[in-house]
N, C-alpha and C positions, 0 to 999 in steps of 0.2 A: 166335658172339658171345663176346666177351671179358668174362666176368663180373666181372673186376677193375675194369672201367670202367663197369659197370652201376650204375643207381641203387640206393641202399641198400635200398629197399623190395622191389626185384626179387630181390636176393640173399637177403634175409631170407625172403621168401615161398617161394622155391624150397628153402630149408633146412628150414622148419618144416612145410610141407605134405607129406602122403604123396605119393610119386612118381606114383601112379596118377591123382591129381587133376589133374596138368598136362594130361592129355589132354582134359579137359572143355571147354577153351576152343575146341576145334575147331568147336563148334556155336554158341558165343555170338554173338548178333547175327543169326542166321538169321531171315529174314522170315516163314517159314511152316513147317508141319509137313511130314514126309515124305509122299509120295504114298500114298494108300490102296492096299491090295492090289488087283490088277487083277480078281480075282474072289473069290467067297465061298469056294471051295475053298482058295485060297492063304491066306486069312485064317484059316480053321479050322485048317489045318495048322500055322500059326505059333503060334496060341494053345495048341494041344495040345503042341507041342514044348517050350514054355516054361511049362508049367502051374504049375511050382513058384513062379513069380513072380506068380501071379494076384492076390495080396493087395497087390501093389506098385502105387502110383499116383502120378502127377505132382502130385496135389492133396494128398497127405499126406507130410509130411516124415518120412523114415525115422528109426527110433529108434537106429540104430547109426552115426550120422554122426560121432560124436566131438565134440570141443570146439574144434578149430582152424578156426572158420568165420568169423572176423572179416574185415572188409574190409582189403585192403592195396592200396597204390598211391600215386602221387605226390600225390593229393589228400587223403590220409588224414593227419590230424594225428598225429604220432608219440606224443604224450603221451596224448591223449584217445581215440585210435582212431576218431574221427569225421571225416566230411567236412564242409566248411564249409556253412553254411546257403545255400540257393539252389535254383534249378530245374535239374533234370538229366534226361537221357534214360537210362532204366534198362531193362536187358534181362535176362531169365532163361531158361535152357534146362534141360530135363530130357531125359536120354538113357538109355534102357534098353539096355545092352550085351549082346551074346552073351558069356557068361562066359569063353569061350576067346579073346576078342578084346581084352581089357583091355590086354595088352602092345602090341598093334598100335595101339591108340588112344593109348597113351603115346608111341609113336614119332612119330605124326602130330602130337600136341599140343605137344611140346617146342618146335619152331620158332615156334609161334603164341604161346606164353607169352613167349618171348624177343623177339618182335616188338612186344609191347605198349609197351615202353619208348620206341619211336620213333613211336607213334601219336598224332597230334594230337587233343587233346580227351579223352584217356583220363584218367579220374579214379581209379577203384578197381575191384577185383574180389575175388570170393571163390569158392572151389570146394569142393565136398563130395562124398564118395563113400560109397556104401553097399555093403558086401559082401553083406548079406542080399538086397538087390534087384538086385545087379550094376548099379547105376545111378550116374550122374554128373550133378551139377547145377552150373550156373554162374550167377553174378550179376555183371553188369558195369555200371559207371556211367560215363556220358559227358557231356561238356558239351552236346552237341547230337545230334540224330538224324543229321545229316550226318556227324559224327565217327564214329558207330557204323557207318554204312553204308560209310565209307571203310575201316574195319577189315574189314567183310564181304568187300570186293573186294580186299583186300590179298593179295600173292602167297602168303604162308604159309597164309592161310585158304582161298584158292581151290584151292591144291594139295591140301588135306586133304578138301575137300567131296566129291569124286567117290567117296571111300572110305566115306562115311557108311553107305550101305545095307548094305555088307558087315560093318560093325562092329555095327550096331544089330540088336536082335531084333524091331524093328518099330515102336518108339516114339521119335520125335524131336519134341519140342514146344518152341517158343520163343514168348514174348510180350514185348512192349516197350511202355513207356508213359512219358509225361512226368509228373514229380512232384517234390516237394521231397526233400531229403536224408532226411527221416524215413521215406520209402517204400523206401529202399534197405536192406531187411532181408529175411531169409529167410522170415519169416512173411508179409510182403507178397508176396514172389515166389511162394510156394506158393499163396497166395490167388488171385493173378492167373492162374496156370496152371490152377487149378481152375475158373476162370470161362470157360476156353476152350471153343470149340464142337466141337472134335474129340476123340474118345475115345481112350484108350490102347488099343493093340492089339499 
């Protein structure tokens, strides 16, 4: 993709966001969680292997996420930083990465970020990363559910999805909902994740 011909919001977001955050979009818009481990032994092995992340949770926003968590995108007003009043389809994802797979996630995520500029109905996104929890979160805003699902089945996204299980340490949670622009915040995203029925693992 030629960044010189890219929308200003895309160039700006790629410049100000830490590079590891670009990978988080590989999960945005997924309709469900990763499959549960096939048996109790595999579940126990996973939790033991990554015991240092036991305090990390999809329902609690990490304290080391930094400050560059504003929405960016074609639907964000350059001056106010807000999206226009209206009804939107909002999706958020929480991904717990294997610490040694962050670079691989970045490699997969770059084409997905670049593809956003051409996606119909794309309004805005925000991405945050926690070094403490080796986690990535995404928040994306779409005009309609159909627009989001078109992104899910787009070539860049589909290419990345088969690699998900090798990057994750076991937790991949996504929720999506219809709401006004006031719900497109990280506090609301975290609350929606916390109301999910599947447990972090």
